[in-house]
C-alpha positions, 0 to 999 in steps of 0.5 A: 793329330787330335780328336777332330783330325786337326794337327796337334798344337805345338807344346806350350811354354812351361808355366812360371810357378812360384814355390809355395812354402810355409811362411818363414822368417830368416835372420842373418845369424852366423852359421845360416846358409845363403846364396851368393850368385850361384854359390852356397855360402854360410855367414861367419860374422856380421861386420857392419850394418851393411857388410857380412863375412861369409865362407864359401861351401865349395872351397872354404874361402872367406870374403866380405860381401854386402847384405844386398848381395845375399839371397835365401838358400832354399833346400840343399844340404845343411838347409833342407827347407821348411817341413810340413807345407800347408795345403790351404791358404791362411784365409781358409782357417776359421777365426778360432783356429787362427786365434789359437795359433796366434796365442800359442805363438805368443806364449811359446815366443815369450817362453823362449825369450825368458831364458828359463827353459827348464822342464818345470817351466815347460810343463807350466807352459803345457798346462797353460796351453792344454797340451802334453809336454811332448806336444809342446816340444814338437811345437817349439821345434817347428817354431824354431824352424819357421818363427811364424804363426804358421808353425802352430796351424793344424798339420796333416796327421797320419802317414805321408801320402804315398808312403807304404808299410809293405815290404819292398818286394811285396810292393814290387810284386803288387805293382807288376801284377796289377799293371799286367792285369790292367793291360789285359783288361782294364775292367779287372776286379780285385777278386780276379787278381787277389788269389793270383797275388796271394799264390805269387807271394807264397811262391816267393816266400813273401807275406801276402798283402791284404785284400783291402790293400790290393783294392786300393792299389788297383784303384790308384793304378786305374787312375794312371792312364799309362797303365791302361791299354792305348786307346782307353788310356788316351780316351780317359786322358782326354776326358780328364784333361782341361777343356781346350778351345775358345771359351768366354774369355773375361827398437828399429822397426818396432813401429812403422807408419804408412800413409798416402797423400796426393802430391802437390805437383802436376805431372806430364804424360810421357808420350805426348807431354800432356798434363795428367794431374797429380799422382798419389804418394805412399810413404812407409817410415820407421818411427824410431829412426825416422828412416823412410823404408819405402815409397810408392808413386801411383796414378791411382787412388790408395788401395789394398794393392798400394799397401802391399806394393809399398810394404814390398818396397820397404821390406827389401833392399833398395840398391837394385831399384836405385841403380835402375833409377840411375843413382846407385850411390843413393842413401837408403839404408832401411829394410826389414819386417816391422813389428807393429804397423801403425796406420789410420782407419782407412778401408785399404788397411783393414782389408782381410787380405792385408790383415791376414798377410800382416799376421802371417809375417808376425806384423801387428796392426794398430790403428789410430784412434778415430778423431785424433790426427795427432796420433799420426803426427810422425808420418804426416810431418814426414810427408809434409817435409817431402811436399815442401820439396815437391812444391819447388818443382814446376807445376806445383799445386800450392803457393806458399806466398799466395796461400792457395793454388796458383792459376793454371798450375797444370800448364807449368808441369814439366816432369813425368812420373818417372822423373818425379820418382827419381826426384823423390829418391834423391830427396829421400837420400838427402833426407837420410843424411840431414840432421833430424830436428827430433833426433839430433842426428841424421836418420842414417846415423840413428839407423846404424846406432839402433842396430848396434848393440854392445858394439855388435851390429845386428840386422833386421828380419826379412821374408824368405821369398820376395815373390811369395811376400808380394803375392800374399798381399794381392787380392784373391777370390775362392774358386773351384777348378773345373775341366773348363779351368777357372772363372773370375770376373766372367773371364776364363783361365786355363793351364795344363798345370791345373790338371792335378787340382781338378776336384769337385766341390773344393775351392782354391784361393785365386790371387790376381793383380788388378793391373793385369787380368791376363793371368792369375795365380792359383795357390797349389799344395806346394807352389803358386801356379801362374794361369793365363787367360784362355782363348784368343790372345788379347793385350794385357788389360786391367780390371777397371778396363775390363769392367768398362768394356763389359758394362758397355756390352751388357747395355747393348745386349750383345753376346760375349765374343772373345775375338770381338773383345780383343778387337775392342781392347785394341781399338780402345787403346788406339783411340786413347793414344790418338786423343791423348795429345788433343787439347782438353783430353785430360782423362784420355792422357791420364789413362794412357799414362796409367797403362804405360806405367803398370806395363813398365813396372810389372815385376820380374820373377824373383825380383827383390828390389823393384817398387811396382806402381799401383793401378786402379782397384774395384771401387775407384775407377780414377783418382782425380783430385778436385782443385 
């Protein structure tokens, strides 16, 4: 029973949490630990650009496996994980601190790559950094473990939380006496139990603890409600828990190009077959080998979320995604972290979240000179190549013969967004195997040749965690976690996992996906905590949809009622579905297609190989191209 005499609710399902560690870059080097299915394996050697020889840790058996079958082995014997996890997001550091970390990363990386690791050279490096030789050696050791600028961010100093210098017997005596005293009277003071502790320690032949130590242990024990009498402990646990109830609910890869364009073809909404306009295509391509690393088809305008989703698709293997599309034999070799990310000067590429995420994974951003379109010639020509293939489809918005848009082009549309994605994947696969005029060879051959040095195949770097990589690119806001939970966009989010993070006047980074505001991600000390929307259960809804409903309710001056809001969301969906098939309802059909697409493309936990479709952002409610 709860405080009001009602039956206690059933235990909620465990909240999915993504482990949050220091950003770490992995390399496919011999001797490193990886995971194959549920087995721990180690790399013996690299055979080709796509296959490795591995050895099982359990029985020393060796076998040849594709690179895409291996996932990072986090923790365990031989690979203890990353040390000294950060307690704040990368946006929390000032520009001076972050710039210092980037400078130290650059100098130490140049020192290690120079090959001259003598003590004299190291001392010159220490002098350049204004550090001692011992400090430089510590920074080099941490850099070799992480290989990211995070190795040089300020770390916690002093003893680790929870550590003690007391003798174990003294610590045990201290805990027992304090627990016994609190059970008798929770108001006991340090002066009441300190003399008893000193006498008990002398009787056991132990060195008595200091009064200040006893005072700190007493304060810590009093915060643990299980040490207090039953009624008081339950009352304090209730006061410190989140408030429950219905609230207001609201070389290769050295240079990589990315750009967006509106496809020259109209598509259909999948349910009623009504034309819904032209989608947006984002393309990421390797400048040296001309290999297409990733693509993204979206019904929304380009945004910082589009950049992150296209980057996520390009950095990881595409084999599982191709299998989902039904073409497992597709040719898509490109993957890995780029060195330089080259784009135009659009605001979606200059967003703070994108810039910090790039720097965190040692990706340098460079922008084209304003007024110089030729600087983006490679990505523009690649997009033009695929647009010539798209113009062969029914519903094309451009006729080469006429030199203009054909009349009533939308009436000829026959493909849905999913079918267009399948068509594009096949075209990219053919492109990789076709001789490129600028290379004199297919991009696939250029990729394999570029990753072979002295007859030895090499492999690109990849992030350790695909989920953390994706979350790093999501937009975020700083919020204080209170007993009521988190407030974002006038919506309230709650979870019991937030209890340890409730601290007055301390803000946490809250990541959110604009496609689905039914949940947010809180950056905790060691993990990302998924926090659901509190109150009455509602269907998943996007940021643009919530702002539309909220503006409508504000104009009418009605109070915000979560049950009424949920009813309006459901009524809005029903209205869209009923009107989407009517003639002339272009806007409703496109909205329906967008909702279906982002629901269908929500990523699975731990998924590495899905391209997730983007959705509307803050300032662009709809991407409609005027013909």
